[in-house]
Structures are given as C-alpha cells and as structure tokens.
MARBASE-331457 format. One line per 8 residues: for each residue x, y, z of N, C-alpha, C. Coordinates in steps of 0.1 Angstrom, whole numbers. Layout:
N
X/Y/Z/X/Y/Z/X/Y/Z  ...
This chain:
227
-214/608/-3/-226/616/-4/-230/622/9  -233/635/9/-236/642/22/-249/651/20  -258/649/29/-271/657/29/-271/667/41  -274/679/38/-275/689/48/-289/695/51  -292/697/63/-305/704/66/-312/699/79  -318/708/86/-325/705/98/-336/696/96  -338/685/104/-348/675/102/-362/680/103  -365/691/110/-379/696/110/-383/704/97
-374/706/88/-377/712/75/-385/701/67  -397/704/62/-404/695/54/-397/691/41  -388/701/36/-381/698/24/-369/689/26  -362/690/38/-352/681/41/-358/667/43  -370/667/50/-377/654/53/-381/647/40  -385/655/30/-388/649/17/-377/642/11  -365/648/11/-353/641/6/-349/629/14  -350/630/27/-347/619/36/-356/607/33
-369/609/31/-378/599/29/-376/592/15  -373/600/5/-371/594/-8/-358/585/-8  -348/590/-1/-336/582/0/-339/569/8  -347/570/18/-350/558/26/-358/548/18  -368/553/10/-376/544/1/-367/537/-8  -356/543/-13/-347/537/-23/-335/530/-17  -333/531/-4/-322/525/3/-309/531/-1  -309/545/-3/-297/552/-6/-290/557/7
-278/554/8/-270/558/20/-263/571/18  -261/578/29/-255/591/28/-251/595/42  -241/605/43/-238/611/56/-247/623/58  -251/625/70/-262/635/73/-256/646/83  -258/658/79/-255/670/88/-267/677/90  -273/676/102/-286/683/105/-285/697/110  -273/702/110/-271/716/117/-276/728/109  -274/728/95/-279/741/89/-294/743/89
-298/755/93/-312/758/94/-314/773/94  -326/778/92/-329/792/93/-326/798/106  -325/789/117/-322/794/130/-307/795/132  -299/790/123/-284/791/124/-277/784/113  -270/791/105/-263/785/93/-249/781/98  -244/769/94/-231/765/97/-221/773/89  -209/775/94/-198/782/87/-195/776/74  -195/784/64/-192/779/50/-203/773/43
-215/773/48/-227/767/41/-230/775/28  -227/788/28/-230/796/16/-222/791/4  -211/784/7/-202/779/-4/-210/767/-11  -218/761/-3/-226/750/-9/-239/755/-15  -246/763/-8/-258/770/-14/-257/785/-10  -254/793/-20/-253/807/-18/-267/813/-14  -278/806/-17/-291/811/-13/-295/808/1  -286/800/8/-288/796/22/-302/790/24
-304/779/16/-317/771/18/-313/757/19  -323/750/25/-321/735/27/-333/728/21  -330/715/17/-317/707/19/-307/711/8  -295/706/11/-284/707/1/-277/693/1  -273/689/-11/-267/676/-12/-253/677/-19  -243/671/-14/-230/670/-20/-228/656/-25  -230/653/-38/-227/639/-42/-213/635/-39  -203/644/-39/-190/642/-35/-186/652/-24
-186/648/-11/-184/658/0/-171/665/-1  -161/660/-9/-148/667/-10/-149/679/-21  -160/680/-27/-162/690/-38/-174/699/-35  -173/709/-26/-185/717/-22/-189/726/-33  -181/728/-44/-185/736/-55/-196/729/-64  -197/716/-62/-207/709/-70/-217/703/-61  -227/711/-58/-238/707/-50/-251/706/-58  -260/698/-52/-274/698/-58/-283/704/-47
-289/715/-50/-298/722/-40/-312/721/-44  -321/722/-34/-336/722/-36/-340/707/-35  -351/705/-28/-356/691/-25/-360/684/-38  -367/692/-47/-372/685/-59/-360/681/-68  -349/689/-69/-337/685/-76/-331/673/-70  -330/673/-57/-323/662/-50/-331/649/-52  -344/650/-50/-353/638/-52/-352/632/-66  -352/641/-76/-351/637/-90/-337/630/-92
-327/636/-86/-313/630/-87/-313/616/-81  -320/614/-69/-321/601/-63/-328/591/-72  -338/596/-79/-346/587/-88/-337/582/-99  -329/590/-104/-320/586/-115/-308/577/-110  -304/581/-98/-293/573/-91/-297/559/-88  -310/558/-83/-315/544/-79/-330/544/-84  -332/539/-97/-345/539/-103/-356/531/-96  -352/521/-88/-361/512/-82/-360/513/-67
-371/513/-60/-385/515/-65/-387/529/-71  -394/530/-82/-397/543/-88/-407/551/-80  -404/563/-78/-414/572/-71/-420/583/-81  -417/581/-93/-422/590/-104/-429/581/-114  -442/584/-117/-449/576/-127/-443/577/-141  -443/566/-148/-437/565/-161/-446/571/-172  -459/569/-171/-469/574/-181/-469/589/-180  -469/595/-192/-468/610/-193/-477/618/-185
-490/615/-186/-500/623/-179/-499/621/-164  -497/609/-160/-495/606/-145/-482/613/-140  -472/613/-148/-459/619/-144/-461/634/-142  -468/640/-152/-471/655/-151/-480/658/-139  -489/649/-136/-498/652/-125/-491/651/-112  -482/641/-111/-474/639/-98/-465/651/-96  -459/657/-107/-451/668/-105/-459/681/-101  -471/681/-106/-480/693/-103/-483/692/-88
-487/681/-83/-491/679/-69/-478/682/-60  -467/678/-65/-454/681/-57/-452/696/-57  -454/702/-68/-451/717/-69/-461/725/-60  -474/721/-61/-484/727/-52/-480/726/-37  -475/714/-34/-471/711/-20/-459/720/-16  -450/721/-25/-437/728/-22/-439/743/-22  -449/748/-28/-451/762/-29/-462/767/-20  -474/767/-25/-486/772/-17/-488/765/-4
-488/752/-4/-490/744/8/-479/747/18  -467/747/13/-456/750/22/-457/763/29  -460/773/21/-461/787/26/-472/788/36  -484/783/33/-495/784/42/-493/776/55  -488/764/54/-485/757/66/-473/763/74  -463/766/67/-451/771/74/-453/785/80  -457/795/72/-459/808/77/-472/810/85  -482/803/81/-495/806/87/-498/798/99
-492/786/101/-495/777/112/-483/773/120  -473/768/113/-461/763/120/-453/774/127  -450/785/120/-442/795/125/-448/802/138  -461/806/138/-466/812/150/-465/804/163  -465/790/161/-464/782/173/-449/779/175  -442/773/166/-429/768/168/-419/779/171  -419/789/162/-409/800/164/-412/808/177  -424/809/181/-427/816/194/-421/808/205
-424/794/205/-418/786/216/-403/786/216  -397/786/204/-382/786/203/-377/799/208  -384/810/208/-380/823/213/-383/824/228  -389/814/234/-392/814/248/-405/821/251  -414/823/241/-427/829/242/-438/819/242  -450/823/246/-461/813/245/-465/811/230  -469/800/227/-474/797/213/-485/806/209  -484/812/197/-495/821/192/-505/812/185
-513/805/193/-523/796/187/-534/804/180  -537/816/184/-547/824/178/-544/827/163  -531/831/161/-527/834/147/-526/821/139  -522/810/146/-521/797/139/-534/792/135  -544/794/144/-558/789/141/-563/796/129  -561/809/128/-565/817/116/-558/812/104  -545/809/105/-538/803/94/-543/790/90  -547/782/99/-552/768/96/-566/770/89
-574/779/93/-587/781/87/-586/786/72  -576/795/70/-573/799/57/-569/788/48  -561/779/54/-556/767/46/-568/757/44  -577/756/53/-588/747/52/-599/752/43  -598/765/39/-609/771/31/-608/766/16  -595/766/11/-594/763/-4/-584/751/-6  -572/752/-1/-562/743/-5/-564/729/0  -567/727/13/-570/714/18/-582/707/11
-593/714/9/-604/708/2/-600/704/-13  -591/712/-19/-586/709/-32/-579/695/-32  -570/694/-22/-562/682/-21/-571/670/-17  -581/672/-9/-590/662/-5/-598/657/-17  -602/666/-26/-609/662/-38/-600/655/-48  -587/660/-49/-578/654/-59/-574/640/-55  -574/637/-42/-571/624/-37/-583/615/-39  -595/620/-37/-607/612/-38/-607/600/-29
-612/589/-34/-612/577/-25/-601/567/-28  -591/573/-35/-579/564/-38/-569/564/-27  -560/555/-27/-550/554/-16/-539/564/-18  -536/567/-31/-525/576/-34/-530/587/-44  -522/598/-46/-526/609/-54/-526/605/-69  -517/596/-73/-515/593/-87/-516/578/-89  -528/574/-94/-530/560/-97/-529/551/-84  -522/540/-86/-521/530/-75/-507/530/-69
-499/540/-72/-485/540/-67/-482/551/-57  -475/548/-47/-469/557/-38/-459/565/-45  -460/578/-46/-451/586/-55/-446/599/-48  -438/607/-55/-433/619/-50/-444/629/-46  -456/627/-53/-468/636/-49/-472/633/-35  -473/621/-31/-477/617/-17/-467/622/-7  -454/620/-10/-443/624/-1/-444/639/1  -445/647/-10/-445/661/-9/-456/667/-1
-468/662/-2/-479/666/5/-478/662/20  -475/649/22/-474/644/36/-463/651/44  -452/655/38/-441/661/46/-445/675/51  -454/682/43/-459/695/48/-469/693/59  -478/683/57/-488/681/67/-482/676/81  -471/670/80/-464/666/93/-461/678/102  -458/689/96/-456/701/104/-468/707/110  -480/704/104/-492/708/110/-494/700/123
-493/687/121/-495/678/132/-485/681/144  -473/685/140/-462/687/150/-466/699/159  -473/708/154/-477/720/163/-491/720/167  -498/708/167/-511/707/173/-522/709/163  -520/710/150/-530/713/141/-532/701/131  -534/689/136/-535/677/127/-548/679/119  -549/672/108/-561/672/99/-573/666/107  -584/674/108/-596/668/114/-602/657/105
-604/646/111/-610/635/104/-624/638/98  -632/645/105/-645/648/101/-646/658/89  -635/666/88/-635/676/77/-628/671/65  -617/663/67/-609/659/56/-606/644/58  -616/635/56/-614/621/59/-605/614/49  -605/618/36/-596/612/26/-582/616/29  -580/629/31/-566/634/34/-560/628/47  -569/627/57/-564/622/70/-560/608/69
-568/600/61/-565/586/59/-552/584/51  -551/593/42/-538/593/34/-526/596/42  -527/605/51/-517/609/60/-513/597/69  -523/591/75/-520/580/84/-514/568/76  -518/566/64/-513/556/55/-498/558/53  -495/571/50/-481/575/47/-472/573/59  -476/578/71/-467/578/82/-465/564/88  -473/555/83/-471/541/88/-460/534/80
-455/540/69/-445/534/61/-432/533/68  -424/522/66/-411/521/73/-401/533/70  -403/539/59/-394/550/55/-397/563/62  -410/564/68/-415/576/73/-416/576/88  -419/565/94/-421/564/108/-409/569/116  -397/567/112/-385/573/120/-386/588/120  -391/594/110/-392/609/110/-401/614/120  -412/607/122/-422/610/132/-416/609/146
-409/598/148/-402/596/161/-392/607/164  -384/610/153/-374/621/155/-380/634/158  -391/638/151/-398/650/154/-403/651/168  -409/640/173/-415/640/186/-404/641/197  -393/634/194/-382/634/203/-376/648/204  -375/655/193/-370/669/193/-379/678/202  -392/677/200/-401/686/207/-401/683/222  -399/670/225/-399/666/239/-386/671/246
-375/669/239/-362/674/244/-361/689/246  -368/696/237/-368/711/238/-377/716/249  -386/707/254/-395/710/264/-407/719/260  -410/718/247/-421/726/242/-434/720/246  -443/728/252/-457/724/255/-466/728/244  -470/718/236/-478/721/224/-493/716/226  -502/726/225/-516/723/227/-522/716/215  -529/706/216/-536/699/205/-549/708/202
-549/714/190/-560/723/187/-570/716/178  -565/709/168/-573/702/158/-568/687/157  -575/679/149/-571/666/146/-574/656/157
C-alpha cells in the first residue's frame, strides 16, 4: 500500500492520522503537491489532487483518491478502533461535520489564511498577514462560532467517541496554527480545548513535530498573530 501527498496538506494529514489510529502500515511518498507534481502522478489521479492511495503499488490504474474515500477504505480495512459512529443519526452527523470541514472550512482556512502567509513565504516574499487577518476574521464571523456551538461542552463532536469529525476539523485548524493564527482561547474556548485535546493524541503529535520541523528547515519567519 502506498500513500501520496505533501504532509502540509490537511487532507493528506487526515488520511495519515486515520491510518495511525488504526495501526495501518503503508509506504509514503510526500513529494506530490500543488507546488510540484511528480512525473506520472496524473496516471494515479488525473485531477492532480492529494492524497492518493494505491492499495497495490504495482497497479497505478486502481487508485483510491480523496481523503474521505481513503479514510472510509481504512475503516473497512481495519474496523477497530472505529472512527465512524455506528448509530445512524450519529453516523450522519459525523459525516456532515467532516464534509463541512473538507469544504467550507478548508477553503476559508486554505485560501483566506494559510495561502497569504505560506505561499508568500515560499515565493520569497513577506507574509501577507493583513490579508490573512481579514481571512481569519471572516472565518471567525460564522464558521468557527458554528463549530464552537456544535461542539458545546463535550470532548468530541459526536457523542463520547473520537471520530472522523474531530479529525477532519482538527487537521484544517492545524494549518491556522502553522501560519500564526491559532484559535484564540478567549473567543473559542471549546474549540481551542478540543484542538489541544486532539493534538495530544499519539497519532497526531508526530504531525505537529513534522510541520514545525518543515517550517524551521525552510527558514520561514512566522509571526504569531492570534492564539
């Protein structure tokens, strides 16, 4: 089994964490990314998106693409520990939170906050913190309060289990933290506590270390704006 995709992608990170939670082993190729696609990657995913998974690395024509598809495959491949609720309503709710994280949250974090900082630094320019700050405030106006409310005073988004919903939200929020826009405790206490709870898990802590090591190696100077 072989997984493809740059580790700073929240979608790749989502698949990596699900695999780690389940103890699934795989070969990992971190090279494909929007900053540079490896030769022949379009044979695996003609849409040129990450992550991509080859259950059989010798057969590139049979790939599983998209983080949600890969995570669902991992759940069937290794059912325990389950990351998807069994009860119908809870299952549907977990999938909705995952979808909201993968679409609107991903777009607002990625395009509105992460890109103005990270892509500017990657291009050798100063971080555009002004644009990123506006992007964060747009995010903080509706979507973050919604997630704060949905979480409430519970530990996890769906009942008392750590699920795909928690992973999907947390992996997006990691990219906020990475570029200096961590969740402010005073504005989003429930969501911040949830984030801290998540990143302390053994499956997730290595991702934080890897991200920080990448930023340090690249020599990026990132200003802490919030959080």
